[in-house]
mmCIF file of the N, C-alpha and C atoms, coordinates in Angstrom:
data_MODEL
# 
_entry.id   MODEL 
# 
loop_
_atom_site.group_PDB 
_atom_site.id 
_atom_site.type_symbol 
_atom_site.label_atom_id 
_atom_site.label_alt_id 
_atom_site.label_comp_id 
_atom_site.label_asym_id 
_atom_site.label_entity_id 
_atom_site.label_seq_id 
_atom_site.pdbx_PDB_ins_code 
_atom_site.Cartn_x 
_atom_site.Cartn_y 
_atom_site.Cartn_z 
_atom_site.occupancy 
_atom_site.B_iso_or_equiv 
_atom_site.pdbx_formal_charge 
_atom_site.auth_seq_id 
_atom_site.auth_comp_id 
_atom_site.auth_asym_id 
_atom_site.auth_atom_id 
_atom_site.pdbx_PDB_model_num 
ATOM 1   N N  . MET A 1 1  ? 102.586 109.956 85.231  1.00 0.00 ? 1  MET A N  1 
ATOM 2   C CA . MET A 1 1  ? 102.443 109.752 86.783  1.00 0.00 ? 1  MET A CA 1 
ATOM 3   C C  . MET A 1 1  ? 101.878 108.285 86.987  1.00 0.00 ? 1  MET A C  1 
ATOM 4   N N  . SER A 1 2  ? 102.529 107.567 87.902  1.00 0.00 ? 2  SER A N  1 
ATOM 5   C CA . SER A 1 2  ? 102.296 106.208 88.115  1.00 0.00 ? 2  SER A CA 1 
ATOM 6   C C  . SER A 1 2  ? 101.376 106.060 89.388  1.00 0.00 ? 2  SER A C  1 
ATOM 7   N N  . TRP A 1 3  ? 100.242 105.469 89.304  1.00 0.00 ? 3  TRP A N  1 
ATOM 8   C CA . TRP A 1 3  ? 99.347  105.183 90.448  1.00 0.00 ? 3  TRP A CA 1 
ATOM 9   C C  . TRP A 1 3  ? 99.516  103.891 91.048  1.00 0.00 ? 3  TRP A C  1 
ATOM 10  N N  . VAL A 1 4  ? 99.383  103.917 92.405  1.00 0.00 ? 4  VAL A N  1 
ATOM 11  C CA . VAL A 1 4  ? 99.522  102.744 93.096  1.00 0.00 ? 4  VAL A CA 1 
ATOM 12  C C  . VAL A 1 4  ? 98.366  102.521 94.142  1.00 0.00 ? 4  VAL A C  1 
ATOM 13  N N  . CYS A 1 5  ? 97.961  101.165 94.269  1.00 0.00 ? 5  CYS A N  1 
ATOM 14  C CA . CYS A 1 5  ? 96.944  100.905 95.217  1.00 0.00 ? 5  CYS A CA 1 
ATOM 15  C C  . CYS A 1 5  ? 97.805  100.167 96.278  1.00 0.00 ? 5  CYS A C  1 
ATOM 16  N N  . TYR A 1 6  ? 97.574  100.520 97.605  1.00 0.00 ? 6  TYR A N  1 
ATOM 17  C CA . TYR A 1 6  ? 98.402  100.038 98.638  1.00 0.00 ? 6  TYR A CA 1 
ATOM 18  C C  . TYR A 1 6  ? 97.518  99.651  99.875  1.00 0.00 ? 6  TYR A C  1 
ATOM 19  N N  . LEU A 1 7  ? 98.164  98.690  100.674 1.00 0.00 ? 7  LEU A N  1 
ATOM 20  C CA . LEU A 1 7  ? 97.655  98.331  101.993 1.00 0.00 ? 7  LEU A CA 1 
ATOM 21  C C  . LEU A 1 7  ? 98.646  98.723  102.932 1.00 0.00 ? 7  LEU A C  1 
ATOM 22  N N  . LEU A 1 8  ? 98.200  99.272  104.068 1.00 0.00 ? 8  LEU A N  1 
ATOM 23  C CA . LEU A 1 8  ? 99.000  99.529  105.194 1.00 0.00 ? 8  LEU A CA 1 
ATOM 24  C C  . LEU A 1 8  ? 98.628  98.722  106.428 1.00 0.00 ? 8  LEU A C  1 
ATOM 25  N N  . ARG A 1 9  ? 99.631  98.342  107.122 1.00 0.00 ? 9  ARG A N  1 
ATOM 26  C CA . ARG A 1 9  ? 99.291  97.674  108.518 1.00 0.00 ? 9  ARG A CA 1 
ATOM 27  C C  . ARG A 1 9  ? 99.457  98.686  109.581 1.00 0.00 ? 9  ARG A C  1 
ATOM 28  N N  . CYS A 1 10 ? 98.319  98.819  110.235 1.00 0.00 ? 10 CYS A N  1 
ATOM 29  C CA . CYS A 1 10 ? 98.291  99.758  111.370 1.00 0.00 ? 10 CYS A CA 1 
ATOM 30  C C  . CYS A 1 10 ? 98.837  99.204  112.636 1.00 0.00 ? 10 CYS A C  1 
ATOM 31  N N  . ALA A 1 11 ? 99.317  99.958  113.658 1.00 0.00 ? 11 ALA A N  1 
ATOM 32  C CA . ALA A 1 11 ? 99.733  99.515  115.023 1.00 0.00 ? 11 ALA A CA 1 
ATOM 33  C C  . ALA A 1 11 ? 98.862  98.521  115.576 1.00 0.00 ? 11 ALA A C  1 
ATOM 34  N N  . ASP A 1 12 ? 97.550  98.669  115.298 1.00 0.00 ? 12 ASP A N  1 
ATOM 35  C CA . ASP A 1 12 ? 96.623  97.724  115.993 1.00 0.00 ? 12 ASP A CA 1 
ATOM 36  C C  . ASP A 1 12 ? 96.236  96.415  115.140 1.00 0.00 ? 12 ASP A C  1 
ATOM 37  N N  . ASP A 1 13 ? 97.107  96.208  114.196 1.00 0.00 ? 13 ASP A N  1 
ATOM 38  C CA . ASP A 1 13 ? 97.079  95.072  113.206 1.00 0.00 ? 13 ASP A CA 1 
ATOM 39  C C  . ASP A 1 13 ? 95.964  95.189  112.280 1.00 0.00 ? 13 ASP A C  1 
ATOM 40  N N  . THR A 1 14 ? 95.321  96.299  112.096 1.00 0.00 ? 14 THR A N  1 
ATOM 41  C CA . THR A 1 14 ? 94.278  96.415  111.039 1.00 0.00 ? 14 THR A CA 1 
ATOM 42  C C  . THR A 1 14 ? 94.912  96.798  109.777 1.00 0.00 ? 14 THR A C  1 
ATOM 43  N N  . LEU A 1 15 ? 94.219  96.741  108.639 1.00 0.00 ? 15 LEU A N  1 
ATOM 44  C CA . LEU A 1 15 ? 94.705  97.035  107.380 1.00 0.00 ? 15 LEU A CA 1 
ATOM 45  C C  . LEU A 1 15 ? 93.984  98.294  106.855 1.00 0.00 ? 15 LEU A C  1 
ATOM 46  N N  . TYR A 1 16 ? 94.570  99.142  106.103 1.00 0.00 ? 16 TYR A N  1 
ATOM 47  C CA . TYR A 1 16 ? 94.015  100.194 105.561 1.00 0.00 ? 16 TYR A CA 1 
ATOM 48  C C  . TYR A 1 16 ? 94.384  100.255 104.001 1.00 0.00 ? 16 TYR A C  1 
ATOM 49  N N  . CYS A 1 17 ? 93.453  100.320 103.142 1.00 0.00 ? 17 CYS A N  1 
ATOM 50  C CA . CYS A 1 17 ? 93.704  100.426 101.680 1.00 0.00 ? 17 CYS A CA 1 
ATOM 51  C C  . CYS A 1 17 ? 93.516  101.827 101.146 1.00 0.00 ? 17 CYS A C  1 
ATOM 52  N N  . GLY A 1 18 ? 94.502  102.227 100.345 1.00 0.00 ? 18 GLY A N  1 
ATOM 53  C CA . GLY A 1 18 ? 94.224  103.521 99.582  1.00 0.00 ? 18 GLY A CA 1 
ATOM 54  C C  . GLY A 1 18 ? 95.090  103.526 98.370  1.00 0.00 ? 18 GLY A C  1 
ATOM 55  N N  . ILE A 1 19 ? 95.146  104.771 97.691  1.00 0.00 ? 19 ILE A N  1 
ATOM 56  C CA . ILE A 1 19 ? 95.681  104.852 96.480  1.00 0.00 ? 19 ILE A CA 1 
ATOM 57  C C  . ILE A 1 19 ? 96.546  106.185 96.577  1.00 0.00 ? 19 ILE A C  1 
ATOM 58  N N  . THR A 1 20 ? 97.611  106.242 95.718  1.00 0.00 ? 20 THR A N  1 
ATOM 59  C CA . THR A 1 20 ? 98.531  107.410 95.661  1.00 0.00 ? 20 THR A CA 1 
ATOM 60  C C  . THR A 1 20 ? 99.365  107.529 94.316  1.00 0.00 ? 20 THR A C  1 
ATOM 61  N N  . ASN A 1 21 ? 99.810  108.500 94.082  1.00 0.00 ? 21 ASN A N  1 
ATOM 62  C CA . ASN A 1 21 ? 100.820 108.629 92.968  1.00 0.00 ? 21 ASN A CA 1 
ATOM 63  C C  . ASN A 1 21 ? 102.120 108.871 93.372  1.00 0.00 ? 21 ASN A C  1 
ATOM 64  N N  . ASP A 1 22 ? 102.378 109.061 94.863  1.00 0.00 ? 22 ASP A N  1 
ATOM 65  C CA . ASP A 1 22 ? 103.566 109.222 95.507  1.00 0.00 ? 22 ASP A CA 1 
ATOM 66  C C  . ASP A 1 22 ? 103.673 108.470 96.861  1.00 0.00 ? 22 ASP A C  1 
ATOM 67  N N  . MET A 1 23 ? 104.034 107.197 96.738  1.00 0.00 ? 23 MET A N  1 
ATOM 68  C CA . MET A 1 23 ? 103.971 106.416 97.918  1.00 0.00 ? 23 MET A CA 1 
ATOM 69  C C  . MET A 1 23 ? 104.742 107.012 99.097  1.00 0.00 ? 23 MET A C  1 
ATOM 70  N N  . GLU A 1 24 ? 105.968 107.382 98.909  1.00 0.00 ? 24 GLU A N  1 
ATOM 71  C CA . GLU A 1 24 ? 106.755 107.930 99.994  1.00 0.00 ? 24 GLU A CA 1 
ATOM 72  C C  . GLU A 1 24 ? 106.157 109.165 100.728 1.00 0.00 ? 24 GLU A C  1 
ATOM 73  N N  . LYS A 1 25 ? 105.713 110.067 99.991  1.00 0.00 ? 25 LYS A N  1 
ATOM 74  C CA . LYS A 1 25 ? 105.032 111.193 100.545 1.00 0.00 ? 25 LYS A CA 1 
ATOM 75  C C  . LYS A 1 25 ? 103.664 110.834 101.178 1.00 0.00 ? 25 LYS A C  1 
ATOM 76  N N  . ARG A 1 26 ? 103.016 109.841 100.680 1.00 0.00 ? 26 ARG A N  1 
ATOM 77  C CA . ARG A 1 26 ? 101.670 109.460 101.291 1.00 0.00 ? 26 ARG A CA 1 
ATOM 78  C C  . ARG A 1 26 ? 101.932 108.779 102.639 1.00 0.00 ? 26 ARG A C  1 
ATOM 79  N N  . LEU A 1 27 ? 103.042 107.852 102.664 1.00 0.00 ? 27 LEU A N  1 
ATOM 80  C CA . LEU A 1 27 ? 103.296 107.157 103.861 1.00 0.00 ? 27 LEU A CA 1 
ATOM 81  C C  . LEU A 1 27 ? 103.672 108.129 105.005 1.00 0.00 ? 27 LEU A C  1 
ATOM 82  N N  . ALA A 1 28 ? 104.594 109.061 104.520 1.00 0.00 ? 28 ALA A N  1 
ATOM 83  C CA . ALA A 1 28 ? 104.982 110.197 105.431 1.00 0.00 ? 28 ALA A CA 1 
ATOM 84  C C  . ALA A 1 28 ? 103.856 110.919 106.031 1.00 0.00 ? 28 ALA A C  1 
ATOM 85  N N  . ALA A 1 29 ? 102.848 111.152 105.193 1.00 0.00 ? 29 ALA A N  1 
ATOM 86  C CA . ALA A 1 29 ? 101.585 111.814 105.681 1.00 0.00 ? 29 ALA A CA 1 
ATOM 87  C C  . ALA A 1 29 ? 100.731 111.026 106.633 1.00 0.00 ? 29 ALA A C  1 
ATOM 88  N N  . HIS A 1 30 ? 100.690 109.842 106.332 1.00 0.00 ? 30 HIS A N  1 
ATOM 89  C CA . HIS A 1 30 ? 99.850  108.885 107.266 1.00 0.00 ? 30 HIS A CA 1 
ATOM 90  C C  . HIS A 1 30 ? 100.635 108.910 108.701 1.00 0.00 ? 30 HIS A C  1 
ATOM 91  N N  . ASN A 1 31 ? 101.965 108.657 108.536 1.00 0.00 ? 31 ASN A N  1 
ATOM 92  C CA . ASN A 1 31 ? 102.632 108.611 109.907 1.00 0.00 ? 31 ASN A CA 1 
ATOM 93  C C  . ASN A 1 31 ? 102.733 109.915 110.594 1.00 0.00 ? 31 ASN A C  1 
ATOM 94  N N  . ALA A 1 32 ? 102.561 110.979 109.974 1.00 0.00 ? 32 ALA A N  1 
ATOM 95  C CA . ALA A 1 32 ? 102.559 112.311 110.559 1.00 0.00 ? 32 ALA A CA 1 
ATOM 96  C C  . ALA A 1 32 ? 101.114 112.700 111.108 1.00 0.00 ? 32 ALA A C  1 
ATOM 97  N N  . GLY A 1 33 ? 100.180 111.773 110.919 1.00 0.00 ? 33 GLY A N  1 
ATOM 98  C CA . GLY A 1 33 ? 98.844  112.079 111.372 1.00 0.00 ? 33 GLY A CA 1 
ATOM 99  C C  . GLY A 1 33 ? 98.065  112.852 110.458 1.00 0.00 ? 33 GLY A C  1 
ATOM 100 N N  . GLU A 1 34 ? 98.522  113.055 109.242 1.00 0.00 ? 34 GLU A N  1 
ATOM 101 C CA . GLU A 1 34 ? 97.826  113.901 108.229 1.00 0.00 ? 34 GLU A CA 1 
ATOM 102 C C  . GLU A 1 34 ? 97.271  113.110 107.101 1.00 0.00 ? 34 GLU A C  1 
ATOM 103 N N  . GLY A 1 35 ? 97.286  111.833 107.173 1.00 0.00 ? 35 GLY A N  1 
ATOM 104 C CA . GLY A 1 35 ? 96.691  110.935 106.216 1.00 0.00 ? 35 GLY A CA 1 
ATOM 105 C C  . GLY A 1 35 ? 95.218  110.807 106.531 1.00 0.00 ? 35 GLY A C  1 
ATOM 106 N N  . ALA A 1 36 ? 94.710  109.550 106.187 1.00 0.00 ? 36 ALA A N  1 
ATOM 107 C CA . ALA A 1 36 ? 93.359  109.264 106.321 1.00 0.00 ? 36 ALA A CA 1 
ATOM 108 C C  . ALA A 1 36 ? 93.032  109.433 107.834 1.00 0.00 ? 36 ALA A C  1 
ATOM 109 N N  . LYS A 1 37 ? 91.633  109.631 108.177 1.00 0.00 ? 37 LYS A N  1 
ATOM 110 C CA . LYS A 1 37 ? 91.188  109.760 109.423 1.00 0.00 ? 37 LYS A CA 1 
ATOM 111 C C  . LYS A 1 37 ? 91.302  108.409 110.144 1.00 0.00 ? 37 LYS A C  1 
ATOM 112 N N  . TYR A 1 38 ? 91.094  107.335 109.331 1.00 0.00 ? 38 TYR A N  1 
ATOM 113 C CA . TYR A 1 38 ? 91.123  105.955 109.947 1.00 0.00 ? 38 TYR A CA 1 
ATOM 114 C C  . TYR A 1 38 ? 92.454  105.699 110.566 1.00 0.00 ? 38 TYR A C  1 
ATOM 115 N N  . THR A 1 39 ? 93.657  106.185 109.858 1.00 0.00 ? 39 THR A N  1 
ATOM 116 C CA . THR A 1 39 ? 94.920  105.783 110.415 1.00 0.00 ? 39 THR A CA 1 
ATOM 117 C C  . THR A 1 39 ? 95.446  106.692 111.441 1.00 0.00 ? 39 THR A C  1 
ATOM 118 N N  . ARG A 1 40 ? 94.991  107.862 111.684 1.00 0.00 ? 40 ARG A N  1 
ATOM 119 C CA . ARG A 1 40 ? 95.434  108.791 112.567 1.00 0.00 ? 40 ARG A CA 1 
ATOM 120 C C  . ARG A 1 40 ? 95.457  108.211 114.041 1.00 0.00 ? 40 ARG A C  1 
ATOM 121 N N  . GLY A 1 41 ? 94.429  107.447 114.420 1.00 0.00 ? 41 GLY A N  1 
ATOM 122 C CA . GLY A 1 41 ? 94.578  106.900 115.797 1.00 0.00 ? 41 GLY A CA 1 
ATOM 123 C C  . GLY A 1 41 ? 95.225  105.524 115.943 1.00 0.00 ? 41 GLY A C  1 
ATOM 124 N N  . ARG A 1 42 ? 95.834  105.084 114.726 1.00 0.00 ? 42 ARG A N  1 
ATOM 125 C CA . ARG A 1 42 ? 96.477  103.702 114.584 1.00 0.00 ? 42 ARG A CA 1 
ATOM 126 C C  . ARG A 1 42 ? 97.865  103.680 114.240 1.00 0.00 ? 42 ARG A C  1 
ATOM 127 N N  . LEU A 1 43 ? 98.569  104.766 114.635 1.00 0.00 ? 43 LEU A N  1 
ATOM 128 C CA . LEU A 1 43 ? 99.894  104.938 114.185 1.00 0.00 ? 43 LEU A CA 1 
ATOM 129 C C  . LEU A 1 43 ? 100.936 104.200 115.085 1.00 0.00 ? 43 LEU A C  1 
ATOM 130 N N  . PRO A 1 44 ? 102.062 103.719 114.532 1.00 0.00 ? 44 PRO A N  1 
ATOM 131 C CA . PRO A 1 44 ? 102.616 104.068 113.114 1.00 0.00 ? 44 PRO A CA 1 
ATOM 132 C C  . PRO A 1 44 ? 101.930 103.006 112.168 1.00 0.00 ? 44 PRO A C  1 
ATOM 133 N N  . VAL A 1 45 ? 102.012 103.280 110.965 1.00 0.00 ? 45 VAL A N  1 
ATOM 134 C CA . VAL A 1 45 ? 101.563 102.391 109.986 1.00 0.00 ? 45 VAL A CA 1 
ATOM 135 C C  . VAL A 1 45 ? 102.784 102.046 109.019 1.00 0.00 ? 45 VAL A C  1 
ATOM 136 N N  . SER A 1 46 ? 102.642 100.848 108.293 1.00 0.00 ? 46 SER A N  1 
ATOM 137 C CA . SER A 1 46 ? 103.739 100.528 107.344 1.00 0.00 ? 46 SER A CA 1 
ATOM 138 C C  . SER A 1 46 ? 103.178 99.899  106.082 1.00 0.00 ? 46 SER A C  1 
ATOM 139 N N  . VAL A 1 47 ? 103.830 100.084 105.045 1.00 0.00 ? 47 VAL A N  1 
ATOM 140 C CA . VAL A 1 47 ? 103.300 99.438  103.731 1.00 0.00 ? 47 VAL A CA 1 
ATOM 141 C C  . VAL A 1 47 ? 103.593 98.069  103.689 1.00 0.00 ? 47 VAL A C  1 
ATOM 142 N N  . VAL A 1 48 ? 102.458 97.148  103.512 1.00 0.00 ? 48 VAL A N  1 
ATOM 143 C CA . VAL A 1 48 ? 102.578 95.778  103.495 1.00 0.00 ? 48 VAL A CA 1 
ATOM 144 C C  . VAL A 1 48 ? 102.300 95.208  102.012 1.00 0.00 ? 48 VAL A C  1 
ATOM 145 N N  . TYR A 1 49 ? 101.615 95.924  101.350 1.00 0.00 ? 49 TYR A N  1 
ATOM 146 C CA . TYR A 1 49 ? 101.383 95.579  99.788  1.00 0.00 ? 49 TYR A CA 1 
ATOM 147 C C  . TYR A 1 49 ? 101.185 96.810  99.007  1.00 0.00 ? 49 TYR A C  1 
ATOM 148 N N  . ARG A 1 50 ? 101.687 96.720  97.734  1.00 0.00 ? 50 ARG A N  1 
ATOM 149 C CA . ARG A 1 50 ? 101.482 97.648  96.739  1.00 0.00 ? 50 ARG A CA 1 
ATOM 150 C C  . ARG A 1 50 ? 101.275 97.101  95.393  1.00 0.00 ? 50 ARG A C  1 
ATOM 151 N N  . GLU A 1 51 ? 100.453 97.732  94.674  1.00 0.00 ? 51 GLU A N  1 
ATOM 152 C CA . GLU A 1 51 ? 100.076 97.178  93.233  1.00 0.00 ? 51 GLU A CA 1 
ATOM 153 C C  . GLU A 1 51 ? 100.048 98.369  92.313  1.00 0.00 ? 51 GLU A C  1 
ATOM 154 N N  . ASN A 1 52 ? 101.004 98.268  91.292  1.00 0.00 ? 52 ASN A N  1 
ATOM 155 C CA . ASN A 1 52 ? 101.035 99.314  90.364  1.00 0.00 ? 52 ASN A CA 1 
ATOM 156 C C  . ASN A 1 52 ? 99.620  99.248  89.441  1.00 0.00 ? 52 ASN A C  1 
ATOM 157 N N  . CYS A 1 53 ? 99.154  100.455 89.073  1.00 0.00 ? 53 CYS A N  1 
ATOM 158 C CA . CYS A 1 53 ? 97.864  100.488 88.225  1.00 0.00 ? 53 CYS A CA 1 
ATOM 159 C C  . CYS A 1 53 ? 98.140  101.504 87.141  1.00 0.00 ? 53 CYS A C  1 
ATOM 160 N N  . ALA A 1 54 ? 97.539  101.297 86.102  1.00 0.00 ? 54 ALA A N  1 
ATOM 161 C CA . ALA A 1 54 ? 97.647  101.988 84.796  1.00 0.00 ? 54 ALA A CA 1 
ATOM 162 C C  . ALA A 1 54 ? 97.467  103.484 84.984  1.00 0.00 ? 54 ALA A C  1 
ATOM 163 N N  . ASP A 1 55 ? 96.450  103.809 85.771  1.00 0.00 ? 55 ASP A N  1 
ATOM 164 C CA . ASP A 1 55 ? 96.093  105.208 85.968  1.00 0.00 ? 55 ASP A CA 1 
ATOM 165 C C  . ASP A 1 55 ? 95.139  105.497 87.165  1.00 0.00 ? 55 ASP A C  1 
ATOM 166 N N  . LYS A 1 56 ? 94.688  106.564 87.341  1.00 0.00 ? 56 LYS A N  1 
ATOM 167 C CA . LYS A 1 56 ? 93.914  106.870 88.552  1.00 0.00 ? 56 LYS A CA 1 
ATOM 168 C C  . LYS A 1 56 ? 92.589  106.010 88.663  1.00 0.00 ? 56 LYS A C  1 
ATOM 169 N N  . SER A 1 57 ? 92.038  105.940 87.522  1.00 0.00 ? 57 SER A N  1 
ATOM 170 C CA . SER A 1 57 ? 90.732  105.241 87.429  1.00 0.00 ? 57 SER A CA 1 
ATOM 171 C C  . SER A 1 57 ? 90.867  103.871 87.879  1.00 0.00 ? 57 SER A C  1 
ATOM 172 N N  . ALA A 1 58 ? 91.933  103.195 87.255  1.00 0.00 ? 58 ALA A N  1 
ATOM 173 C CA . ALA A 1 58 ? 92.089  101.782 87.575  1.00 0.00 ? 58 ALA A CA 1 
ATOM 174 C C  . ALA A 1 58 ? 92.588  101.557 89.078  1.00 0.00 ? 58 ALA A C  1 
ATOM 175 N N  . ALA A 1 59 ? 93.245  102.555 89.577  1.00 0.00 ? 59 ALA A N  1 
ATOM 176 C CA . ALA A 1 59 ? 93.734  102.455 91.131  1.00 0.00 ? 59 ALA A CA 1 
ATOM 177 C C  . ALA A 1 59 ? 92.419  102.647 91.852  1.00 0.00 ? 59 ALA A C  1 
ATOM 178 N N  . LEU A 1 60 ? 91.606  103.399 91.536  1.00 0.00 ? 60 LEU A N  1 
ATOM 179 C CA . LEU A 1 60 ? 90.218  103.604 92.353  1.00 0.00 ? 60 LEU A CA 1 
ATOM 180 C C  . LEU A 1 60 ? 89.511  102.270 92.317  1.00 0.00 ? 60 LEU A C  1 
ATOM 181 N N  . LYS A 1 61 ? 89.290  101.838 91.066  1.00 0.00 ? 61 LYS A N  1 
ATOM 182 C CA . LYS A 1 61 ? 88.581  100.531 90.914  1.00 0.00 ? 61 LYS A CA 1 
ATOM 183 C C  . LYS A 1 61 ? 89.176  99.429  91.797  1.00 0.00 ? 61 LYS A C  1 
ATOM 184 N N  . ARG A 1 62 ? 90.536  99.277  91.661  1.00 0.00 ? 62 ARG A N  1 
ATOM 185 C CA . ARG A 1 62 ? 91.316  98.209  92.370  1.00 0.00 ? 62 ARG A CA 1 
ATOM 186 C C  . ARG A 1 62 ? 91.066  98.431  93.988  1.00 0.00 ? 62 ARG A C  1 
ATOM 187 N N  . GLU A 1 63 ? 91.122  99.638  94.436  1.00 0.00 ? 63 GLU A N  1 
ATOM 188 C CA . GLU A 1 63 ? 90.991  99.938  95.861  1.00 0.00 ? 63 GLU A CA 1 
ATOM 189 C C  . GLU A 1 63 ? 89.576  99.582  96.287  1.00 0.00 ? 63 GLU A C  1 
ATOM 190 N N  . LEU A 1 64 ? 88.578  99.949  95.539  1.00 0.00 ? 64 LEU A N  1 
ATOM 191 C CA . LEU A 1 64 ? 87.275  99.443  95.904  1.00 0.00 ? 64 LEU A CA 1 
ATOM 192 C C  . LEU A 1 64 ? 86.963  97.928  96.083  1.00 0.00 ? 64 LEU A C  1 
ATOM 193 N N  . LYS A 1 65 ? 87.711  97.210  95.008  1.00 0.00 ? 65 LYS A N  1 
ATOM 194 C CA . LYS A 1 65 ? 87.572  95.705  95.148  1.00 0.00 ? 65 LYS A CA 1 
ATOM 195 C C  . LYS A 1 65 ? 88.406  95.190  96.345  1.00 0.00 ? 65 LYS A C  1 
ATOM 196 N N  . ILE A 1 66 ? 89.422  95.769  96.718  1.00 0.00 ? 66 ILE A N  1 
ATOM 197 C CA . ILE A 1 66 ? 90.330  95.288  97.841  1.00 0.00 ? 66 ILE A CA 1 
ATOM 198 C C  . ILE A 1 66 ? 89.421  95.630  99.081  1.00 0.00 ? 66 ILE A C  1 
ATOM 199 N N  . LYS A 1 67 ? 88.910  96.757  99.224  1.00 0.00 ? 67 LYS A N  1 
ATOM 200 C CA . LYS A 1 67 ? 88.207  97.100  100.418 1.00 0.00 ? 67 LYS A CA 1 
ATOM 201 C C  . LYS A 1 67 ? 86.991  96.270  100.677 1.00 0.00 ? 67 LYS A C  1 
ATOM 202 N N  . ARG A 1 68 ? 86.453  95.694  99.628  1.00 0.00 ? 68 ARG A N  1 
ATOM 203 C CA . ARG A 1 68 ? 85.325  94.893  99.760  1.00 0.00 ? 68 ARG A CA 1 
ATOM 204 C C  . ARG A 1 68 ? 85.685  93.354  100.012 1.00 0.00 ? 68 ARG A C  1 
ATOM 205 N N  . LEU A 1 69 ? 86.911  93.024  100.039 1.00 0.00 ? 69 LEU A N  1 
ATOM 206 C CA . LEU A 1 69 ? 87.418  91.808  100.309 1.00 0.00 ? 69 LEU A CA 1 
ATOM 207 C C  . LEU A 1 69 ? 87.263  91.504  101.971 1.00 0.00 ? 69 LEU A C  1 
ATOM 208 N N  . PRO A 1 70 ? 87.060  90.208  102.339 1.00 0.00 ? 70 PRO A N  1 
ATOM 209 C CA . PRO A 1 70 ? 87.108  89.867  103.709 1.00 0.00 ? 70 PRO A CA 1 
ATOM 210 C C  . PRO A 1 70 ? 88.512  89.934  104.138 1.00 0.00 ? 70 PRO A C  1 
ATOM 211 N N  . ARG A 1 71 ? 88.835  90.136  105.483 1.00 0.00 ? 71 ARG A N  1 
ATOM 212 C CA . ARG A 1 71 ? 90.180  90.113  105.891 1.00 0.00 ? 71 ARG A CA 1 
ATOM 213 C C  . ARG A 1 71 ? 91.059  89.006  105.500 1.00 0.00 ? 71 ARG A C  1 
ATOM 214 N N  . CYS A 1 72 ? 90.456  87.818  105.594 1.00 0.00 ? 72 CYS A N  1 
ATOM 215 C CA . CYS A 1 72 ? 91.261  86.603  105.085 1.00 0.00 ? 72 CYS A CA 1 
ATOM 216 C C  . CYS A 1 72 ? 91.768  86.850  103.607 1.00 0.00 ? 72 CYS A C  1 
ATOM 217 N N  . ARG A 1 73 ? 90.999  87.327  102.760 1.00 0.00 ? 73 ARG A N  1 
ATOM 218 C CA . ARG A 1 73 ? 91.420  87.504  101.354 1.00 0.00 ? 73 ARG A CA 1 
ATOM 219 C C  . ARG A 1 73 ? 92.536  88.589  101.254 1.00 0.00 ? 73 ARG A C  1 
ATOM 220 N N  . LYS A 1 74 ? 92.313  89.629  102.129 1.00 0.00 ? 74 LYS A N  1 
ATOM 221 C CA . LYS A 1 74 ? 93.400  90.604  102.114 1.00 0.00 ? 74 LYS A CA 1 
ATOM 222 C C  . LYS A 1 74 ? 94.718  90.050  102.561 1.00 0.00 ? 74 LYS A C  1 
ATOM 223 N N  . ASP A 1 75 ? 94.651  89.273  103.635 1.00 0.00 ? 75 ASP A N  1 
ATOM 224 C CA . ASP A 1 75 ? 95.897  88.483  104.212 1.00 0.00 ? 75 ASP A CA 1 
ATOM 225 C C  . ASP A 1 75 ? 96.549  87.736  103.019 1.00 0.00 ? 75 ASP A C  1 
ATOM 226 N N  . ALA A 1 76 ? 95.643  86.930  102.233 1.00 0.00 ? 76 ALA A N  1 
ATOM 227 C CA . ALA A 1 76 ? 96.136  86.208  101.134 1.00 0.00 ? 76 ALA A CA 1 
ATOM 228 C C  . ALA A 1 76 ? 96.844  87.065  100.180 1.00 0.00 ? 76 ALA A C  1 
ATOM 229 N N  . LEU A 1 77 ? 96.382  88.254  99.896  1.00 0.00 ? 77 LEU A N  1 
ATOM 230 C CA . LEU A 1 77 ? 97.113  89.238  98.920  1.00 0.00 ? 77 LEU A CA 1 
ATOM 231 C C  . LEU A 1 77 ? 98.643  89.416  99.438  1.00 0.00 ? 77 LEU A C  1 
ATOM 232 N N  . LEU A 1 78 ? 98.766  89.531  100.792 1.00 0.00 ? 78 LEU A N  1 
ATOM 233 C CA . LEU A 1 78 ? 100.028 89.863  101.428 1.00 0.00 ? 78 LEU A CA 1 
ATOM 234 C C  . LEU A 1 78 ? 101.077 88.627  101.264 1.00 0.00 ? 78 LEU A C  1 
ATOM 235 N N  . GLN A 1 79 ? 100.527 87.507  100.954 1.00 0.00 ? 79 GLN A N  1 
ATOM 236 C CA . GLN A 1 79 ? 101.329 86.318  100.842 1.00 0.00 ? 79 GLN A CA 1 
ATOM 237 C C  . GLN A 1 79 ? 101.880 85.993  99.460  1.00 0.00 ? 79 GLN A C  1 
ATOM 238 N N  . ARG A 1 80 ? 101.501 86.835  98.442  1.00 0.00 ? 80 ARG A N  1 
ATOM 239 C CA . ARG A 1 80 ? 101.865 86.741  97.209  1.00 0.00 ? 80 ARG A CA 1 
ATOM 240 C C  . ARG A 1 80 ? 103.210 87.205  96.936  1.00 0.00 ? 80 ARG A C  1 
# 
């Protein structure tokens, strides 16, 4: 099972960070209003960044690091 840490761009131009082991299914859930509470009122969302992680633990750690970054550093991730 491959884990991914991802960033979504919401319709209001905010960014949401999460993890999953099935990106297509998770994106569909977000856009159906069944994903995170944060994204429900900010639809539609699109994937703007994804990073493969070794396992769920590594994905959770990376998610926490990304969530702690200021917006300018998150935007810099998108430029890579």
